N, C-alpha and C positions, 0 to 999 in steps of 0.2 A: 306352598305359601312362607316367602319368609317371613317370619314375621320382627315386630318393629319398624321395618320399613315405611316412610312417611306416606302412603298410597295414597292417592287420591279416593279413594272409598274411605278410609282412613280418616283424610282431612273432611270431607264432606259428613264423618259421622260427629266429628270433631264442633261443626258447625253445628250442625241440630241440636245438640247440647246445650252450646252459647247461646243458642235462640231463644232453645228454649229454658232456660235458663232467666233470661234478658224478661221473657212472657211475666215469667214467676214474679221477677222484681220492679219488673217497670208497668205492665198492663193495665190501660185505665179501663178496655172495653176486649174484655180475652180475644171473647168470640171473634170481633170483627180484625183483629189483626194477627189471629191464625189464620184467616181466611187471607192475608195478605202477603199473608209470610216467606209462599214460595214463590212469592215474584221478586222479593227484595232478597233469596237465596238465591233462585235465577233466576238474572234480568238480564235483557237482549243485550244487553253492554258487555255483560263478563260469559256470557257464553259464544264455544268458540262452533259450535254447532248449530245453527238456526233449525234446521231439519229435526231436532232431536229434546228443544225447549221444553214444549209440552210433554211431552214425558218423563224427563227432570221432575217436572214443577210433579206430576203427578207423584212421580214415587217418593219427593218432596215431603207432599202431603202427608204418605202412609206413615213414614219416617215419622215426622214430627207427633201423630196421634201415637204412633207406639214412644217417643220421648214421653210423650203424658202420659205412659200410663195405658192408654187405651187400643181399639182389641182395631183393623183394617176395616179398612170400609167393604160394605161388599160389589163385586164388579156388574151385577147387571140391578140395579137402582139406584137413582139419584138421591148418593145420603153425600152432605159437605162435608167438609174439613175437618172443621168443630162439631160436627154431631155427637150430642150425648158430652160437650164439656164440661156440660154441671158438675157431672159425677167427677172431675176430677182437678178439678178447679180445689180442693179442698188441704185439706192440714192431716188428714191422714186417708194414708188408700192401701190397704193390701196388692200385690200383687194377682189378677186372675189370670190359672190358666187357657190359653198356650202363653208359651213363656217366647219361646223362638217362634217365629214367625216367618215363614215367607212371602216376600210380596210381588203378588204377582209379576207386577209393571217393570219389576227392575230385572224376574228371571231373564237371563240366555234361556234358554233349553238347551242344555248343556249333552253333549249327548253322554249317556251312561254307563255304555262299551262297547268299544269298538275299533277295530284293527282297522287302518288307511292305508295308504300308501303315498308319502308324499313328496317331490319333486324331484329328491333325490338318490333315485329310483335309476341306474345306468341298463337296465336290461339287460340285466350280466348272463350268460350261455351258462351257469352252475343251476341258477333257480331254486338255491334249496328251497326256500318258502314254496314255490310248488312241489317239491318233494317232501316235505316235510308235513304237507295240509292235508289231515286225516276224512275231510269230506270235500276233496276233491275243489274248493272255492276259490282257488289261485288261479286265476291264467294271464297271460300276454298280450294283451290290448297296445295294438301302435307302440308295439317293442317295449312295455313299463307291463308291468306285475298288477294285475289289478283284479280285488281283492270284488267277489260277488256275498255283499251283508245279506243275502238271501239262507247262504247255504254256508256261512262263518259263525263257529260255534264261541269262537274269544279267546281256545285253545293259550294263545300266543306264542305256539311254535314259530309263526313266521321273521314274527319278531326278535325269536329269541337268536336264530338262525341268519337273520341278515345281514350279507361284511360290511352293508355300506348301513347302515342303521337307518334303511329307508322307511319299514315302516314303522309308524307309532301308533299308539295306543290313545287312545283321546279315553278319559275319564270322569265323570262327575266329579270337582274336586269337593265341594259339598258333600257328595256320599263319600269318598273317599277318604274323608277324617273321621266319616259316624264312626264305622266302627260295629255296631251294632245293626246296620242295617234296615236304618232306619230312615235313611231317604230314597222314598219312591218318587215316584212320576203322576202326574193329574193330563188328562184324556187332551191337553195341550202340550205335552212332552214335558212341562215346567218343573223345579223342583219340586216335591209334598214331604213333606213332614206324617210321617206313620205315630203320631198321639201313641200307642200300644207300646210303641219297643222308645222312645225318646227317654232319654233320662236328663236333657238338657243341660248337655255340659262346656255347649254356645260353642267347639266345634267346628260345627259344619258352619258360625260365621264367620268366621274369620278365615276362614279360608275361599270364600268366595267373593273373587276375582270382581263379579259386578256390586259389589252388599246386596246383593237380592235376601240374602237373608238378616235379622236384626231380631234383636229384646224388648221388653218392655223397661222403661227408666221411670224410676222416681223421684226424681231430680225438683221434678214442680212440687212435688208437694213436701219432699222436706224443705227448702231454702220457704213453705209458707208456714211448715212449722219452726221455721225459724225464726221468722221473723217475726210469728205469733208469744215471740215471746216465753215458752214454752223450758225449760229446760233439758236440752237436750244433748247425749252423754255421746262421742266418739270414739268405738273401735278400731284403729284398726291395726290391718293385719301385716307380720311382716314383712312382709314380700312388696311394702313397698317402698324399700329404698329403692331410691335412682327412677323411682317408675315417676318421680320431678324434676327429673336434671341429675343437677348435684346436690339439690335440697336435703342439708341434715335433719338427722330427726327432729330436734328441738328446731328445726325450723318449719318441719310439717309441722307439728302440735299448732305452732305460733298463728299459723295459715288458716288453720283451720279456725283456731278461735278466732280469726278475723271476720269469720260467716261467721260466728254466731254461737259457735259453739262452748259449750260449759267447762268442759273438759275433753281429753282426748287419753288414753290409753289403752294399750297393746292385750290384741285378740290376743298371742303367747299365754297371757296368764291365765287361759283354757287350758294353753294347750301345757303346760306345766302339771294342774290338775288331773288332764287323761295321761300323758303320760308317765307320772306315776300309779293311777289308779290302774290300766293296759299291763305295766310291767307286774304288778299284782295279782290282774289275773292272769297272766299268765304263768308266774307260778305259782298259785295255785289252782288252775283249770287246767290249763296244758299241760304241763310238767309233770303235774299228777295223772296226766291221758285221763281226766276225767271229761273232757271235751279235745277230738280232736288236732284242733289245730285254731285258733284265733284270730277271727280280720279287724282292722284299724275302723274307726269309726270318723276318720278326718275328713273325707270327702266325699259332700250329698251322691253326686253320682256314681260312686262305686258302690254307697250301699243300697241305693235305689236301682242299681245293677244286680247284687249280690238276691235283691229282696222280688226281683221281677226276672230273671232266669235262672236259678238257684235258690229254691225259697224250702231246699231244704239244710240249708245251710244258716238259716236265721238263727241256730244257736246257738252258730260259732262265731255273732256278729257283733262286734265288740256294746258293750250298754251305754258304756261311756257318750257324754255330753259331747259336740265336736266344740272345735275351742270357740266357735261363733256366739252360741249358746253356752259352755259353761262361763262363756269371761258375762255377759249377759248379766245372767245372775248374780253372780259374784256385781256387779256394778250396782245391783236394783238390792243389791241384802244394805248397802249404804246409802244411797240415792232411790230410796222403791218409789220414786212421784217421777222420775226421770227419765224422758226416752230412748231407747236407743238405737245408732244406723252404726248400722256394720259396713268398713267401706273394706275392699277391696279387692281381688280380680276375679273373683268367681262366680258367673252368670248362676249356676245352679245354688246359691247359697239364697236368691232372690225367693223362690221358689218353700227351699228349706224353709227360712221364715214367716211363710204365709201359714208353712200347716200348722194343723192344729193347736198341736203339741208345742211350738212355738213360737205362733203369733204373739203372745202376749210378754216375750220376752225381747224381743227384737222387734223394732218398728220397720227400721228402716235401712233396704241395704243397694247403698249403689257402689259402681266400680269406679278404677282409676281414671278407666279412662271420660267418663260422664263427669268425674269429682272437677278430672280437669277442663269442662266446659263449664264448670261455677268457677273456677278460677279465671277463665277466659273472660267471662260479666261480671265481674266484681275490679279486674285489672288486676288479682293478685297474682302476684309471682311469689315466690315461696322461696326462691336461691336469693332473694337483694332481702328478705328477710334481716333485722337485727331484733335479737333475741335473747334472755334467760332463761329458756324455759327449760326444759329436762324431760326424758321420754326413755328411761330405764326401769321397766312392770318385771320384768320375763326374764329366765335364762336364758343359754346360748343353744342349747340345745333344743328349747318349744320353738328359737325366732327359725330355725334350721328346718322345721314341720315344711317350708314353704316350698322346700327342695323335694324332688322323690328321691327316694330313702330315706327322706330324713322325721321323720317320722316314726319308722322302722327304728331307723339308730340311734333314735334319745330314748326312744322303749329300750334296748338292748343295752345303752351305757347305765341306765336306771336298772335294771337287771343284775349288770357285772356289779354296782356299792353298794345293793340293798340285800341285794337276793342271792350271794355266792353261793348257797344250795345248789343252787338251778347250775348243776356243768355244762347239759348242753343249749346251748340257744340254737335254735330254727329262726335264722329272717329270712323273707321274701319277701319282696314289689316288686309290683306289674307297673307296666304305666302305658296312660292310651287302653280306651274301652276294648278294643280287638283284644290288646293283648291281658286285660284286667277278667274277660269272658276265659282266655286260654287257660290262668290258676286256677280259673273258678273250677272250667273243668277238672283240672287234677285234684285236684284240693276235692273233688265230689266222687273223682275216682279212685278217692285214698293214696292219691302220690304224693302227699304233704300232712302228713300225719307230725304233729312236734311243731309246727310251725307257725311260727306271726307276722301274718300277710299284709303288706301292708298294699291298698289299691287307688290310682289316682287315675280319672277321669284326665286329665291333659297330657302329652308326654312331655318329662321337664318336670312337673306337679301342677302349684300354686304359680309358681312364678310364668307358666304361658299358658294365665287362665284366660281366659276371654275376652277378659274388661281389664289386658294390660296395658299400657305404651310405650316398651321397649321389648328388647331383643332379649329371647330365653336363657344367651351367653350371657350378655351385658348383665339379666337380669342376678341371674347368678351369684356374679363376681357383686355388682352390689350386695345381696342380702347377705353372700359370706362374711363383709366384713361390717354391714349390724350385729350380724350373731357375734363375732369376738368382741363385740364394745358391754358386753353385757358385763355384769359385775360377775354371775353365781355360773359353770360350766351347767349345772346341774338343777334343776326343780331340788327344792329343801324337802325331805318327808317328816 
């Protein structure tokens, strides 16, 4: 599905985030307001399909619960939409796995893998589809090709030879986007997520045309924390550029301060730190052949993938902190009493921040999509703000981390600048979990010796993360512009 389109799924998610943010700001009776909200969002007057409105409300209840950081209700027990809300009506709450959730009442039970003949079949005399089928699954019925699904082995040969493109390959979009085979089916044919394989990248969520997959949010708790008067500092990933229209970095910072943030800094500060450290690691460990290759640390899902499927590569995974965590620690050195809210494009950062080693550093993680809902709730349009704020904390190379290939490219530039003795620099990058898995398979087989390997779970890099508002091409253009505005091209050693 084309990223950046303002589809009904995206509009619905934005409405949910706005509504939950409004609950945090204005609700006097949270339980009653949660119970009333599905009726407000899915009214008889606004619905174009009266027969479906009860399903819409059921789905909306689950989306509200996830946006409040709560788990889905059981399908076979009478549980109210607000059940357990007292555990979410707090200023501090970490994400509880599982992060990605399939809302059963929203899932369309799409075909997993099926070839079907469409009405474009001309019933041609050659019928090449029949000739190439290795199982005799295709016959002519009423002058048209017909596929016997019990015999079909889904090889796709009929699809490839049809001269009229009349044979369609039906696939489940969420499973197609996964790359790791984490999407399975329950007994009703609805999508299910295999938690032993899922690395929480969120690509299944953004590719589901029914909006049946959603992740949990901390926007309610973050707003409560901001209202409490606690000092909260936002660290913004560089890919924020362009995610809120033509908002400048200064306007973005000012808008966050209007929400109550004490200060705003660039997450690329941590990227500068990591960039230098990984360049040194490559020069001293890989170039000297002490390590066969080096895997970068930027993307949490990439690291989860490596540890889960390729545990033998663990010594080659960079020990450097991700930019989110490194920046948080820099902030807390100066402001030890402050809470840290990471604002970025990434779903898997939510679970990274909940890990035992990180939760003391990063208190909140929200995406650009969720932040837009908060701006909507407060009536803030960052594009219209007049400000003298500045946001210029990091180098151009570090800001480029947000684009696939940007991490490895930044490290390569540092190697050339600070380690001229390293003559042969081998750089590789993979984007998308399927490609990342292939890359690690080759590395395991000894085919990537001497390489610095960057992996990004999202095709396109962080700019294609599950919590973004902009098309990938548009986001890349805006991030490139923001990167060029930096005062320094490289971090100072």
